[in-house]
N, C-alpha and C positions, 0 to 999 in steps of 0.2 A: 545895774550900778556901774559907775566908772571907777575902775580899780587899777592900782599899780601892784604888781606881784614882785616879791623879793624872795629868791631862793637859789640854791646852787646844786646840790647833789640829787641822786635818784629819789631820795625820800620826798623831795619837793614836787616832783613831776606830776604825780596823781592829783595833787591839790590844784596845780595850775590847769591841768587838763579838765578838772571838774568845773572850774570857773568858766572856761571856754564852752564846755558842753552845756552849761546852764544858761548860756546866752549873756553873761555879763560882758561889759566892754572893758577888756583888759588893755589899757592904753599904753602900757609899758612894762617891761620886765627888767629888774635889776638883778644881776648875778655876779659872782666873783670873776675876776679876769682869767682868761685862758691860761693854763699852766702846761709846761712841757712834761710829757709822759713817755714811758717805754724807752727802749734802747736808743731810738733815733731822736729822743727829746723833742719830738714834734709838738707844737702847741695844739692842744685839743680843747674844743669847747666844752663847757659844763653841760651836764644832762639837761638842765633847765634851759640853757641857751639853745641847745639842739631842738628841743620841742618848740620853744617860742618861735624860732626861725621857720620851723616847718608849718606853722599856722599864721605866719606873717605878722607877729607882734614885734614892735621895736624893742631892741635889746640895748641896755646900758650896763657898762662894766667898769664903774669907777674904782680906782685903786684905794680911795679913801672917801668917807662920807663927811669928813670934818673940815674940808677946805672951802665949803660954800658952793662948789660947782654942782654937786649932786642935788643940793637943795634948790638951786635955780632950775635944774632940769625938772625936778618934781613940781615946782611951781608952774612951769609951762604945761606940764601934763594935766594939772588940775584934778587929781584923783579925789573922789569922795571918801575912799577908804584905801589903806595899804594893807595887803595880806602878806604875811611873812611865814616861810617854812624853811628852816635849816639854811638860812642865808649865809651865816658865818661872819657877819659883821654886826657890831652894836650900833643901833640907830641913835644919833644925837637928839637931844631934846627938841631942837627946832624942827626936825623931821617928824618926831612923834606928835608934835602939836599941829602939823600942817593940815592933814585931811580933816574935814568936818566930822566924819564918823570915827576918826582915830586910826590907830594901827593895831591889828590883831595878829596873833602868832599861833601856828599849829605846832604844838609841842608833844613829843612822844613819851609822855609819862602821865601818871595821875598826880598832878600837882596838888599840894606843894612838895611831894616827894620827887627826888631826882631832877632838881633844877640843874642846868648846865649842859655840857657839850655831848655827853655820851650816856643818856638815860637808858637806852635800850640795853646796852652792854652791862651797865652796872646793876640793872634789875636782875639780869640772869646771873652775874657774878655773885650777887648777894643772896641768890636762891629764892627770889620772890616768886610767889605762885600766881600773882596777878599784876597786870599793868594796864596801860591804855593810852589814850590821847586826850589832851586838854587844849581847848581854844580859849585864849585869854587876851585881854587888852595888854598892850606892851607898855611898860613903865621904864623908868631909868634904871631900876635894879635888874639883876639877872633872873629872868623868868619869874618875876615877883608880881606881875599885874593881876588885876581882878579877873576871875574866871567867868567865861560866858557859857561853856558847855564842856562836857567830858563824856567819854565812852570807855568802859572797862572790858578787859578780855583776860581769860586765864592764860598762863604761860605753860605750854606743854613741857613735861619733864625732860624731853629729848630735843626740844626746839632750840635751834641755834640763833645767835643774834641776827644773822642775815635773814633767816626765815621770819623771825619776829619783826624785823625792820620792814619787810615787804608787807606784812599784814597791817602793821600800824600806819604805814604810809597810806594805804587804801582806806583804813578807818578814819584817818584825819580828813582825807578828801571827802568821804561820805558824810562827815559831820558838818563840813563847811556850809552847804546850802541852808541848813536849818538855822545856823547862826546869822548868815547874811539876810535871810528873810526877816528875822526878828529885828536886826539892826535897821533894815529898811522901814519896817512898820513901827519902830520906836518901842518895841515891847521886850527888848533884850534886858535880862537881869544880870548884873555883874556882881559876883560873889567874891569878897576879899579872901585871900589865902591866909591860912593859919600858919604863921611863920614858925611857931613852936613845933610843927610837924614836918618841917622842911628838912631835906638832906640834899647834898650836892653830888653831882655826877661829873667828875673832872674828865678831861681829855685822856685818852688811852696812850700808853707808851709801851715800848718793848720791855721796860722794867717789870711789867706784869706777866711776861711770858713764861719764865722758867717755872717748871712744876716742882713743888715741894711734896715729896711722897709721904711725909709725915702728916699731911692733911688727910681728911677722910676722902673716900672714893667719891662721895656726893659733891664735896667741895671742889675736887679736881675736875669732875665731870662738868660742873658749872663753869669752871675756868675755861675748859675746852670750848664749851658752847658759847660763853660770853665773849671770847676773843676771836670768834670766827666771823668774818674772814681775816681780820687784822687786829692786833699784831700776831695772833695765833699763840696757843700754848706750846711750849717746847720742852724737850727732854733729851738726854743722852740715852740712846738705846744701843747696846752692844758697841759702845764707843763712837756711834754716829749721831750727830746732832740732828734731831727730827722735829718737825712740826707734828703735833698730835692733833689729828683732824676729826677723829671719830672715836667715841668711847661709849661704854655702857656700864652702869652700876650693877654689880651682881649682889645676890643675897647671901653670898658666902661669907664665912669668917675664917681668919687665919691667925696663927701665932707667929708667922714669919715676920722678919724685919721689913719695915717700909722700904719700897724700892727694889724688892727682890721678886724674881719670877715665881709665881704660884703654879702656872700652867702655860704651856706654849704648844698649840696644835693648829689644825686646819681652821678652827673657828676664830682664833685670835690669840692675843697675848694677855694673860691675866697677871696683874701686878699687885703686890701687897701694899696697902696704904695705912694711914693712921687709924688708930682705934680698932685694929684687926679687920678692917674692911678691905674689899677686893674690887679693883677696877679692871675692866676688860678693854684693851686697846683694839679697836676694830680697823682703824685706818691711820696711816701716818705718811709723812712726806720727808724723806731724807734730804738734807741740803743738796741742791743741785739736781734733784730728780723730781719726777712727778709723784703725786700722791698715789699710794698703793694700799691694798688690803694688808692687814698685819700678817696674815699667813703667807703672803707672797714675800714680804720682808724676811720672814723667818726662814725661808728656803735658803737664803744666803747668810743668815745670821741665826743659826740654831741656838736655842737656849735651854738650859736645864733648870729644873725646880730648885729653888733656894739660892740660885746665883743672882748677883746684882744685875739688873738689866743694863 
């Protein structure tokens, strides 16, 4: 099948790789413009661009899809289908209507739940026990198109957003060949989404980072997992602002005030949380330093039971 692929970050690379490995003719890749990164602010290619260039696929990086130039490029490429995965741009209707077989999207949730920009993170932040990937037709609404296939997976209680991201990226790639085969054969069945069951997964921001110790240990543990690697859960620990990068929920109960030290030893730092629950901090990263085990941090910041962390 003659396909144009649109995607930008690491999540999209397995899907593009799968199209190539399955022998489809990927005639062009659209990805976001290169952006400056790191201290030198050097322009770096997107992960999708890097892979596309490594296998000799033409790359297009329009700043906008709405001035007609991208549409003309697509007309010249003459794709039968456009496959999208985490592209980061909304496709205008004239592009959606261009390919004979339409435009499909690999989305990292079980739609209609978690439409939007950060479905993986919000599934963890909200304590979901299951998520998955959905491949659907693209429509003018945000992740509202009819569904072609989905695949579910449990979320491990200690799985971070980064770990789940990597698993779902591969799951989406593995689901693609089944959908493409049905599209080619004309046997694909499109199922409308139930809008009444939908919820939105907005973009993340640093406003989500500060830990509120009056929440339960499980809720804070989910916050730490869901905000890894960015923007990270943060807290003041012995007067030092830290990213909290590793935690565990204990089965202990305490009468101490939330935000106070329950125990500090070679295993980690236990903190009182809401409803008498206790969270153990296993790893943290003080501002300006590398991540370290909590017991290493405690060597320079000894704490006593019942004192505020």
